[in-house]
matplotlib code that plots the C-alpha trace (Angstrom):
import matplotlib.pyplot as plt

x = [58.2, 60.8, 60.3, 56.5, 56.8, 59.1, 56.7, 53.8, 55.9, 56.8, 53.2, 52.1, 54.7, 53.8, 50.1, 48.6, 46.9, 43.2, 41.7, 38.0, 36.1, 32.6, 30.1, 32.6, 33.2, 36.4, 34.4, 32.4, 33.8, 34.1, 31.2, 31.4, 32.1, 31.2, 30.0, 31.4, 34.1, 36.8, 39.2, 42.4, 44.4, 48.0, 47.5, 51.1, 52.4, 52.8, 49.4, 47.6, 48.7, 47.5, 44.1, 44.1, 44.8, 42.0, 39.5, 40.4, 40.0, 36.6, 35.6, 35.7, 36.9, 39.8, 41.1, 44.5, 46.0, 49.6, 52.0, 54.5, 53.5, 56.4, 55.1, 51.6, 53.1, 55.0, 51.8, 49.9, 52.5, 52.8, 49.0, 49.0, 46.5]
y = [-58.5, -55.9, -53.8, -53.9, -52.7, -49.8, -48.8, -48.8, -46.8, -44.2, -43.9, -43.5, -40.8, -38.9, -38.6, -36.0, -37.4, -36.9, -36.3, -36.3, -35.9, -37.2, -34.4, -31.6, -29.4, -27.3, -24.1, -24.6, -23.5, -26.0, -26.0, -23.8, -25.7, -23.0, -24.7, -28.1, -29.9, -32.0, -34.4, -35.0, -38.0, -37.5, -33.8, -32.9, -34.7, -33.2, -34.4, -34.0, -30.4, -29.6, -31.0, -29.0, -25.8, -26.5, -27.3, -24.1, -22.1, -23.5, -22.4, -25.7, -26.1, -28.6, -31.0, -32.5, -35.2, -36.5, -38.5, -35.6, -32.4, -30.4, -31.0, -29.9, -26.7, -26.1, -26.6, -24.3, -21.6, -22.1, -21.7, -18.6, -20.1]
z = [0.9, 2.1, -1.1, -0.7, 2.9, 2.0, -0.8, 1.7, 4.2, 1.5, 0.5, 4.1, 4.8, 1.6, 2.4, 4.7, 7.8, 7.9, 11.3, 12.0, 15.3, 15.5, 15.7, 15.7, 12.7, 12.3, 12.1, 15.3, 18.6, 21.5, 23.9, 27.0, 30.2, 32.7, 35.9, 35.0, 36.9, 35.2, 36.8, 34.8, 35.9, 34.8, 34.3, 35.0, 31.9, 28.4, 27.1, 30.5, 31.0, 27.5, 28.4, 31.6, 29.7, 27.2, 29.9, 31.8, 28.6, 28.1, 31.6, 33.5, 37.1, 36.8, 39.4, 38.8, 41.0, 41.1, 43.2, 42.9, 44.8, 43.4, 39.8, 40.9, 42.3, 39.1, 37.0, 39.3, 38.9, 35.1, 34.8, 37.0, 39.4]

ax = plt.figure().add_subplot(projection="3d")
ax.plot(x, y, z, "-o")
ax.set_aspect("equal")
plt.show()
């Protein structure tokens, strides 16, 4: 069983991951979000701050909440807002 698991692991590591998003092609730009409002819970973390940046780039007004005001201030300064 152990040798089978290691063979499966080696095969999984050697293949390229395939990512597909429903209804989105790689050549099409994301939709514009001008006039839209997005609320990102956990927007000060690594993943959340990336979402915040993407939403801002698309034109959305973004609301971020946190229990840590100092982290919100840091994100605000980092984004140049």
